C-alpha positions as CSV (number, residue, x, y, z in Angstrom):
1,X,8.6,9.4,61.9
2,X,7.5,12.7,60.3
3,X,11.0,13.0,58.8
4,X,10.7,9.6,57.2
5,X,7.3,10.4,55.8
6,X,8.6,13.8,54.5
7,X,11.5,12.1,52.8
8,X,9.3,9.5,51.2
9,X,6.9,12.2,50.0
10,X,9.8,14.2,48.5
11,X,11.2,11.0,46.8
12,X,7.8,10.3,45.4
13,X,7.4,13.8,44.0
14,X,10.9,13.7,42.4
15,X,10.1,10.3,40.9
16,X,6.8,11.5,39.5
17,X,8.4,14.6,38.0
18,X,11.1,12.5,36.4
19,X,8.6,10.0,34.9
20,X,6.5,13.0,33.7
21,X,9.5,14.4,31.9
22,X,10.4,11.0,30.5
23,X,6.9,10.3,29.2
24,X,6.3,13.8,27.9
25,X,5.4,13.6,24.2
26,X,8.1,14.9,21.9
27,X,7.3,17.9,19.7
28,X,7.2,17.5,15.9
29,X,10.6,19.1,15.6
30,X,12.1,16.9,18.3
31,X,10.8,13.8,16.6
32,X,12.4,15.0,13.3
33,X,15.7,15.7,15.1
34,X,15.7,12.1,16.5
35,X,15.2,10.7,13.0
36,X,18.5,9.4,11.6
37,X,19.8,11.4,8.7
38,X,20.2,8.2,6.8
39,X,19.8,4.4,7.1
40,X,22.3,2.0,5.6
41,X,22.2,-1.7,5.2
42,X,25.0,-3.3,3.3
43,X,25.1,-1.4,-0.1
44,X,21.7,0.3,0.2
45,X,21.4,3.7,1.8
46,X,18.2,5.7,2.4
47,X,18.5,9.5,3.0
48,X,15.8,11.1,5.1
49,X,16.3,14.4,3.2
50,X,12.8,15.7,4.1
51,X,14.1,16.0,7.7
52,X,16.3,19.0,7.0
53,X,14.0,20.5,4.4
54,X,11.8,21.2,7.4
55,X,14.4,21.7,10.2
56,X,16.2,24.3,8.0
57,X,13.3,26.6,8.9
58,X,13.5,26.0,12.7
59,X,12.7,28.9,14.9
60,X,11.6,31.0,11.9
61,X,15.1,31.3,10.6
62,X,16.2,29.8,7.3
63,X,19.5,27.8,7.4
64,X,20.6,27.3,3.8
65,X,23.7,25.4,4.9
66,X,21.5,22.6,6.3
67,X,20.0,22.2,2.8
68,X,23.4,22.2,1.1
69,X,25.1,19.9,3.5
70,X,22.3,17.6,4.5
71,X,20.1,17.4,1.4
72,X,22.2,18.3,-1.6
73,X,25.7,17.0,-0.9
74,X,24.9,13.5,0.5
75,X,23.0,12.5,-2.6
76,X,24.5,14.8,-5.2
77,X,24.1,12.3,-8.0
78,X,20.3,12.5,-7.8
79,X,20.2,16.3,-8.0
80,X,23.1,16.9,-10.4
81,X,22.2,14.2,-12.9
82,X,18.7,13.0,-12.6
83,X,16.6,16.2,-11.7
84,X,18.9,18.6,-13.6
85,X,18.5,16.4,-16.7
86,X,14.8,15.7,-16.5
87,X,13.7,19.3,-16.1
88,X,15.9,20.8,-18.8
89,X,18.6,23.5,-19.0
90,X,16.4,26.3,-17.8
91,X,15.9,24.5,-14.5
92,X,19.2,22.6,-14.2
93,X,20.8,25.2,-11.9
94,X,18.0,24.7,-9.4
95,X,19.3,21.2,-8.8
96,X,23.0,21.0,-9.7
97,X,24.2,23.8,-7.5
98,X,24.1,24.3,-3.8
99,X,22.8,27.9,-4.2
100,X,20.0,26.7,-6.5
101,X,19.0,24.0,-4.1
102,X,19.0,26.4,-1.2
103,X,16.9,28.9,-3.2
104,X,13.9,26.8,-3.9
105,X,14.0,25.1,-0.5
106,X,13.7,28.6,1.1
107,X,10.1,29.0,-0.1
108,X,8.9,25.4,-0.8
109,X,8.2,24.4,2.8
110,X,6.8,27.7,4.1
111,X,4.3,27.9,1.2
112,X,3.1,24.3,1.9
113,X,3.8,24.0,5.6
114,X,0.6,22.3,6.6
115,X,0.6,19.7,3.9
116,X,4.4,19.0,4.3
117,X,4.1,18.5,8.1
118,X,1.1,16.3,7.6
119,X,3.1,14.1,5.2
120,X,6.2,14.1,7.5
121,X,4.1,13.1,10.5
122,X,2.9,10.0,8.5
123,X,6.5,9.2,7.8
124,X,7.5,9.5,11.5
125,X,4.6,7.3,12.5
126,X,6.0,4.4,10.5
127,X,9.2,4.1,12.7
128,X,11.4,4.5,9.6
129,X,14.7,3.4,11.0
130,X,13.5,0.0,12.3
131,X,11.2,-0.5,9.3
132,X,13.9,0.1,6.7
133,X,16.5,-1.9,8.6
134,X,14.2,-4.9,8.8
135,X,13.1,-4.7,5.2
136,X,16.5,-4.0,3.7
137,X,18.0,-6.9,5.7
138,X,15.3,-9.3,4.5
139,X,15.8,-8.1,0.9
140,X,19.5,-8.8,1.0
141,X,18.8,-12.3,2.6
142,X,16.3,-13.2,-0.1
143,X,17.9,-11.9,-3.3
144,X,20.9,-13.6,-4.8
145,X,22.0,-10.4,-6.6
146,X,22.2,-7.6,-4.1
147,X,22.3,-4.1,-5.7
148,X,24.0,-1.0,-4.5
149,X,21.5,1.8,-4.2
150,X,21.0,5.4,-2.9
151,X,17.4,6.5,-2.2
152,X,16.3,10.0,-1.0
153,X,13.0,10.7,0.6
154,X,12.5,14.3,-0.3
155,X,10.1,17.2,-1.0
156,X,10.6,18.5,-4.6
157,X,9.5,21.6,-6.5
158,X,8.4,19.7,-9.6
159,X,7.0,16.1,-9.8
160,X,8.8,14.1,-12.4
161,X,9.9,10.8,-10.9
162,X,7.4,9.8,-8.3
163,X,9.1,6.8,-6.8
164,X,12.1,5.7,-9.0
165,X,15.1,7.2,-10.6
166,X,17.6,7.5,-13.4
167,X,20.0,4.9,-12.0
168,X,20.5,2.8,-8.9
169,X,22.4,5.7,-7.2
170,X,19.8,8.3,-8.3
171,X,16.6,7.0,-6.7
172,X,14.0,9.2,-5.0
173,X,10.6,9.1,-3.3
174,X,8.9,12.4,-3.9
175,X,7.2,12.8,-0.6
176,X,4.9,15.6,-1.7
177,X,3.8,13.8,-4.9
178,X,0.0,13.3,-4.4
179,X,-0.2,10.2,-6.7
180,X,1.5,8.0,-4.0
181,X,0.0,6.7,-0.8
182,X,2.8,7.3,1.7
183,X,2.2,4.3,4.0
184,X,1.8,1.8,1.2
185,X,4.8,3.2,-0.7
186,X,7.2,3.1,2.3
187,X,6.0,-0.2,3.7
188,X,5.3,-2.1,0.5
189,X,6.9,-0.2,-2.3
190,X,10.5,-0.4,-1.2
191,X,10.9,-4.2,-2.0
192,X,9.3,-3.6,-5.4
193,X,11.8,-0.8,-6.3
194,X,14.8,-2.7,-4.9
195,X,13.9,-5.7,-7.1
196,X,14.0,-3.5,-10.1
197,X,17.6,-2.5,-9.1
198,X,18.7,-6.1,-8.5
199,X,17.3,-7.1,-11.9
200,X,18.4,-4.0,-13.8
201,X,22.0,-5.1,-14.8
202,X,20.7,-8.3,-16.3
203,X,17.6,-6.8,-18.0
204,X,19.6,-4.0,-19.6
205,X,22.1,-6.5,-21.1
206,X,19.4,-8.7,-22.5
207,X,18.8,-8.6,-26.3
208,X,15.1,-8.0,-25.7
209,X,15.8,-4.9,-23.5
210,X,13.6,-2.0,-24.5
211,X,10.7,-4.2,-25.8
212,X,7.2,-4.2,-24.3
213,X,7.8,-7.7,-23.1
214,X,10.9,-6.7,-21.2
215,X,8.9,-4.0,-19.4
216,X,6.0,-6.4,-18.6
217,X,8.4,-9.0,-17.2
218,X,10.3,-6.4,-15.2
219,X,7.2,-4.9,-13.6
220,X,5.5,-8.2,-13.1
221,X,8.6,-9.6,-11.5
222,X,8.8,-6.7,-9.0
223,X,5.2,-7.2,-8.1
224,X,5.6,-10.9,-7.6
225,X,8.7,-10.4,-5.5
226,X,6.7,-8.0,-3.3
227,X,4.1,-10.6,-2.8
228,X,6.5,-13.3,-1.7
229,X,8.6,-10.8,0.3
230,X,5.7,-10.3,2.7
231,X,5.0,-14.0,2.9
232,X,1.4,-13.9,2.0
233,X,0.6,-11.1,4.5
234,X,-0.6,-9.0,1.5
235,X,-2.9,-10.1,-1.3
236,X,-1.9,-10.5,-4.9
237,X,-3.8,-7.4,-5.9
238,X,-2.1,-5.3,-3.2
239,X,1.2,-6.5,-4.5
240,X,0.3,-5.3,-8.0
241,X,0.4,-1.5,-7.3
242,X,-2.1,-1.7,-4.5
243,X,-5.0,-2.4,-6.9
244,X,-8.4,-3.4,-5.6
245,X,-9.8,-6.9,-5.6
246,X,-12.5,-5.7,-8.0
247,X,-9.7,-4.5,-10.4
248,X,-8.0,-7.9,-10.1
249,X,-11.2,-9.8,-10.8
250,X,-11.9,-7.6,-13.9
251,X,-8.6,-8.6,-15.3
252,X,-9.2,-12.3,-14.6
253,X,-12.5,-12.2,-16.3
254,X,-10.9,-10.6,-19.4
255,X,-7.6,-12.5,-19.3
256,X,-7.8,-14.4,-22.6
257,X,-9.1,-11.3,-24.5
258,X,-6.3,-9.2,-23.0
259,X,-3.5,-11.6,-23.9
260,X,-4.8,-12.1,-27.5
261,X,-5.0,-8.4,-28.1
262,X,-1.6,-7.4,-26.6
263,X,0.8,-10.3,-27.5
264,X,1.5,-8.9,-30.9
265,X,3.0,-5.8,-29.2
266,X,5.5,-7.7,-27.1
267,X,8.4,-7.3,-29.6
268,X,7.8,-3.5,-30.1
269,X,10.2,-1.1,-28.6
270,X,10.1,2.6,-27.6
271,X,7.1,3.9,-25.8
272,X,5.3,0.8,-24.3
273,X,2.2,0.2,-26.5
274,X,0.6,-1.7,-23.6
275,X,0.5,1.7,-21.9
276,X,0.0,4.0,-24.8
277,X,-2.6,1.9,-26.5
278,X,-4.4,0.8,-23.4
279,X,-7.2,3.3,-23.7
280,X,-7.9,2.2,-27.3
281,X,-7.6,-1.5,-26.6
282,X,-9.3,-1.7,-23.2
283,X,-11.1,1.6,-22.4
284,X,-12.8,0.0,-19.3
285,X,-9.7,-1.6,-17.9
286,X,-8.4,-0.6,-14.5
287,X,-4.9,0.9,-14.2
288,X,-1.7,-1.2,-14.2
289,X,-2.5,-3.6,-17.1
290,X,1.2,-4.3,-17.8
291,X,2.0,-4.9,-14.2
292,X,-0.9,-7.3,-13.8
293,X,0.0,-9.2,-17.0
294,X,3.6,-9.4,-16.0
295,X,2.6,-10.8,-12.6
296,X,0.5,-13.5,-14.2
297,X,3.4,-14.6,-16.4
298,X,5.8,-14.7,-13.5
299,X,3.3,-16.6,-11.4
300,X,2.9,-19.2,-14.1
301,X,6.6,-19.5,-14.4
302,X,7.0,-20.3,-10.7
303,X,4.1,-22.7,-10.7
304,X,5.7,-24.6,-13.5
305,X,9.3,-24.6,-12.2
306,X,9.1,-24.6,-8.4
307,X,8.6,-22.1,-5.6
308,X,12.2,-20.9,-5.6
309,X,12.5,-20.7,-9.3
310,X,11.8,-16.9,-9.2
311,X,15.5,-16.5,-8.3
312,X,16.4,-17.8,-11.8
313,X,14.6,-15.0,-13.5
314,X,17.3,-12.4,-12.8
315,X,19.7,-14.2,-15.1
316,X,17.3,-16.0,-17.5
317,X,16.8,-14.2,-20.9
318,X,13.6,-12.3,-21.1
319,X,12.1,-14.3,-24.0
320,X,13.0,-17.6,-22.2
321,X,11.2,-16.4,-19.1
322,X,8.1,-15.8,-21.2
323,X,8.4,-19.1,-23.2
324,X,9.2,-21.2,-20.1
325,X,6.3,-19.8,-18.2
326,X,3.9,-21.6,-20.4
327,X,1.6,-18.6,-20.1
328,X,0.5,-18.7,-23.7
329,X,-0.3,-22.4,-23.5
330,X,-2.3,-21.7,-20.3
331,X,-4.3,-19.0,-22.1
332,X,-5.0,-21.3,-25.0
333,X,-6.4,-23.9,-22.6
334,X,-9.0,-21.7,-21.0
């Protein structure tokens, strides 16, 4: 009997020790190691570059080859073309060479270790692999014109892009850019940016490309798509760059005045006057005027032509989208 009890006790101890090991919380570095290097759904790939920007410093030793092979080479188009171009000839070698990339990554993380780890932990808490897979699959199911895209999530030495890029294959989310809320950007911002990519080939070929109206329609369409992507689980104002309800209501209260002041700028090209003149035209207006205005135009278009009519916007000429929306007639009626 004593032997049986002893065996049961030993089995219980072994079982408890096993469960204890299984349930032991993973360290920060172990969580990073388990994060996939990249996530791919159809023609869209997301690189978790920040993973190796931290792990390259593991155990107090700097592994430059991890930066070159895991950050630079997988998304070389981003660094060689976009960043090297944006920051000029004097900084180009920081981005378009493996040695240059390894050099600034050697000091960037150690100098901002606490902040970078804080941001990386937020990313890890979002269950990135499942989140991206679910959202990317849903995007491809909804959109009739699926883009190819490459997106890096990375720490950068200079802020210049935020969340965007120079082309569909040169997209980035600057993880250390303080202007962006990480949780909102990753959970809600991805559909917005992907819709830009799906719309881009048609928008760029449009005769009105480059005008303020084109930019308003493009941003408004991306915001509207974000709203329907989440099936009403977020509010309209959240879909428009995460603005507040108070901001949204301010715009509604001044809608007619806004339209009458800005419509004359729709055909202008170059720097968007709705952005550059905003302070003069509406000094008290909240941010994102052009996004909000574009959302209202797209919303009117869908109300007039049916709930699935947003799919037609990709291939409908920009001026026709505006005219067929009936937005001007709506404004004149209020």
